[in-house]
C-alpha positions as CSV (number, residue, x, y, z in Angstrom):
1,X,19.4,-8.6,37.3
2,X,18.6,-6.5,34.1
3,X,17.3,-8.3,31.0
4,X,18.5,-5.4,28.9
5,X,21.5,-6.1,26.8
6,X,23.5,-4.7,23.8
7,X,22.0,-6.2,20.8
8,X,24.6,-8.2,19.2
9,X,23.1,-8.1,15.5
10,X,20.0,-8.8,13.7
11,X,20.2,-11.2,10.8
12,X,23.8,-9.7,9.8
13,X,22.5,-6.2,9.9
14,X,25.4,-3.9,11.5
15,X,24.1,-2.4,14.8
16,X,26.0,0.8,14.4
17,X,23.6,1.7,11.8
18,X,20.8,1.9,14.3
19,X,20.2,4.9,16.7
20,X,19.4,2.4,19.5
21,X,21.3,-0.7,20.2
22,X,19.9,-2.0,23.5
23,X,16.8,-4.5,23.9
24,X,15.4,-7.1,26.2
25,X,16.1,-10.2,24.2
26,X,15.0,-13.7,25.6
27,X,18.5,-15.5,26.2
28,X,19.2,-19.2,25.4
29,X,15.7,-20.1,24.4
30,X,15.9,-23.4,22.9
31,X,12.8,-24.2,20.9
32,X,13.8,-28.1,20.6
33,X,13.0,-28.3,24.3
34,X,9.3,-27.7,23.6
35,X,8.8,-28.5,19.9
36,X,10.0,-30.9,17.3
37,X,12.0,-29.5,14.4
38,X,9.2,-29.3,12.0
39,X,6.8,-27.8,14.2
40,X,9.2,-25.0,15.3
41,X,9.7,-24.2,11.9
42,X,5.9,-23.6,11.4
43,X,5.7,-21.5,14.6
44,X,6.7,-17.7,14.7
45,X,8.9,-16.9,17.7
46,X,6.2,-14.9,19.4
47,X,3.8,-18.1,19.2
48,X,6.5,-20.2,20.5
49,X,6.8,-18.1,23.7
50,X,3.1,-17.7,24.0
51,X,2.8,-21.7,23.8
52,X,5.4,-22.2,26.4
53,X,4.0,-19.6,28.8
54,X,0.3,-21.0,28.5
55,X,1.6,-24.4,29.0
56,X,3.4,-23.5,32.3
57,X,0.3,-21.4,33.5
58,X,-2.2,-24.1,32.7
59,X,0.0,-26.8,34.4
60,X,0.4,-24.6,37.4
61,X,-3.3,-24.0,37.8
62,X,-4.2,-27.7,37.2
63,X,-6.5,-26.8,34.6
64,X,-7.8,-29.4,32.2
65,X,-10.3,-27.8,29.9
66,X,-10.4,-30.8,27.7
67,X,-11.8,-32.9,30.7
68,X,-14.0,-30.5,32.1
69,X,-16.4,-28.2,30.0
70,X,-14.4,-27.3,26.9
71,X,-16.9,-24.8,25.8
72,X,-16.7,-22.9,29.0
73,X,-12.9,-22.3,28.6
74,X,-11.5,-19.4,26.7
75,X,-8.3,-18.0,25.3
76,X,-7.5,-14.3,25.0
77,X,-4.1,-13.3,23.6
78,X,-2.7,-9.8,23.5
79,X,0.0,-9.2,20.9
80,X,1.2,-5.8,19.7
81,X,3.1,-6.9,16.6
82,X,2.5,-10.6,16.1
83,X,4.5,-12.8,13.6
84,X,7.2,-10.3,12.6
85,X,9.9,-12.9,12.8
86,X,8.6,-15.1,10.4
87,X,7.0,-12.3,8.2
88,X,10.4,-10.6,7.8
89,X,12.2,-14.0,7.1
90,X,9.9,-15.0,4.3
91,X,9.6,-11.6,2.8
92,X,13.5,-11.5,2.5
93,X,13.7,-15.0,1.3
94,X,11.0,-14.2,-1.4
95,X,12.8,-11.2,-2.9
96,X,16.3,-12.9,-2.8
97,X,15.3,-16.2,-4.2
98,X,12.4,-15.1,-6.5
99,X,10.4,-18.1,-5.9
100,X,7.0,-17.2,-5.0
101,X,5.9,-21.0,-5.4
102,X,8.2,-21.8,-2.5
103,X,6.3,-19.7,0.1
104,X,5.3,-22.3,2.7
105,X,1.7,-23.3,2.7
106,X,1.4,-22.7,6.4
107,X,2.7,-19.0,5.9
108,X,-0.7,-17.2,6.0
109,X,-2.1,-19.2,9.1
110,X,1.2,-18.6,10.9
111,X,1.3,-14.8,10.6
112,X,-2.3,-13.9,11.1
113,X,-2.4,-12.0,14.4
114,X,-4.8,-14.6,15.8
115,X,-2.5,-17.6,15.2
116,X,-1.2,-17.8,18.8
117,X,-4.7,-17.8,20.3
118,X,-5.8,-20.6,18.1
119,X,-2.7,-22.8,18.7
120,X,-3.2,-22.2,22.4
121,X,-6.8,-23.2,22.4
122,X,-6.1,-26.4,20.2
123,X,-3.2,-27.4,22.7
124,X,-5.6,-27.2,25.7
125,X,-8.8,-28.4,24.4
126,X,-10.4,-24.8,24.9
127,X,-13.5,-24.4,22.7
128,X,-15.0,-21.3,24.3
129,X,-14.2,-17.6,23.4
130,X,-11.0,-17.2,21.3
131,X,-10.0,-13.8,20.5
132,X,-6.6,-11.8,19.9
133,X,-6.3,-8.2,21.0
134,X,-3.8,-5.9,19.6
135,X,-3.7,-2.3,21.0
136,X,0.0,-1.7,21.0
137,X,1.6,-1.7,24.4
138,X,-1.6,-2.1,26.1
139,X,-2.3,-5.4,24.4
140,X,-1.7,-7.8,27.3
141,X,-3.6,-5.5,29.8
142,X,-6.7,-5.3,27.6
143,X,-6.6,-9.1,27.2
144,X,-6.8,-9.4,31.0
145,X,-9.7,-7.0,31.1
146,X,-11.7,-8.8,28.3
147,X,-11.2,-12.0,29.9
148,X,-12.5,-10.6,33.2
149,X,-15.7,-9.5,31.3
150,X,-16.1,-12.8,29.7
151,X,-16.2,-14.2,33.2
152,X,-18.3,-11.7,34.7
153,X,-21.0,-12.1,32.0
154,X,-20.9,-15.8,32.4
155,X,-19.4,-16.4,28.8
156,X,-16.8,-18.5,30.3
157,X,-15.7,-20.1,33.5
158,X,-11.9,-20.1,32.8
159,X,-9.7,-18.2,30.5
160,X,-6.1,-18.4,29.6
161,X,-4.8,-14.9,29.3
162,X,-1.4,-14.6,27.3
163,X,0.6,-11.7,26.3
164,X,3.4,-12.2,23.7
165,X,5.6,-10.6,21.4
166,X,8.7,-11.0,19.6
167,X,9.4,-8.2,17.2
168,X,13.2,-7.6,17.7
169,X,13.7,-8.0,14.0
170,X,15.7,-5.8,11.6
171,X,12.6,-3.7,10.2
172,X,10.5,-3.5,13.2
173,X,13.4,-2.4,15.3
174,X,14.4,0.2,12.6
175,X,11.0,1.6,12.5
176,X,10.8,2.2,16.3
177,X,14.2,3.9,15.8
178,X,12.9,6.2,13.1
179,X,10.1,7.0,15.5
180,X,12.8,8.3,17.8
181,X,10.8,6.3,20.5
182,X,13.8,4.3,21.6
183,X,16.4,5.1,24.3
184,X,19.8,6.0,22.7
185,X,21.6,7.5,25.8
186,X,22.6,4.3,27.4
187,X,23.8,2.2,24.3
188,X,27.0,1.7,26.3
189,X,25.4,1.0,29.5
190,X,22.3,-1.2,28.7
191,X,21.1,-2.1,32.1
192,X,20.3,1.6,32.8
193,X,18.5,2.3,29.6
194,X,14.9,1.3,30.8
195,X,14.0,4.2,33.3
196,X,10.2,5.1,32.6
197,X,9.8,7.0,35.6
198,X,13.1,8.9,35.6
199,X,13.4,12.5,34.8
200,X,16.4,11.7,32.4
201,X,14.4,9.3,30.5
202,X,15.0,9.4,26.7
203,X,12.8,6.6,25.4
204,X,11.7,3.1,26.0
205,X,13.4,-0.2,25.4
206,X,11.9,-2.8,23.2
207,X,11.7,-6.3,24.6
208,X,10.3,-9.8,23.7
209,X,8.8,-12.6,25.6
210,X,5.4,-13.7,26.9
211,X,3.4,-14.1,30.2
212,X,0.3,-16.0,31.0
213,X,-2.3,-15.9,33.5
214,X,-5.4,-18.2,34.1
215,X,-8.5,-16.3,35.2
216,X,-11.5,-18.2,36.7
217,X,-14.8,-17.4,38.3
218,X,-14.5,-17.3,42.1
219,X,-16.7,-20.3,42.7
220,X,-14.6,-22.4,40.4
221,X,-11.2,-21.1,41.8
222,X,-12.6,-22.0,45.5
223,X,-13.6,-25.5,44.3
């Protein structure tokens, strides 16, 4: 089942003004199932995705860094754009309301690119290497590679590796449209739009979401 849909709209912005009008949006994500209202308000959408994916992976692996050797457990996050959702929201609010004193005190910690890796580390008691890698579309792959290096060089025994992004925002989406990097041929047939190896491809399709892997040294995994 394709996860590519026609974008219904972005913060009231008419989609007919965009060259591309399809994207891979996460459907029916209910933040209240994972965070209380105050916590969700302080977290960018990509950080919410990353925290949920990391929690599922850690649980599936039976990993308890806080009870084992916390300084031997690391977190590496790959994020191409970071906290675009919160950044655009607060920038718009600032210029509309003209109240710079109302910018939330947690705004800067929330939009720094390493916010998700810090939040994941705190959530799971990982006190070892903690990094965010941002290399555009290869961010997640580089995060896996760096985690592998940390284990091979014995800087860590286990690493939570997360790729997370949520940049389907009015400005970011417009920017990619201006690059003429996005598919426009299949606006009326979204499931066919993402076709990277097809001779008739006409661009890529933006998406959002998160994935997480647990990398462990072989002796640890076997044990």
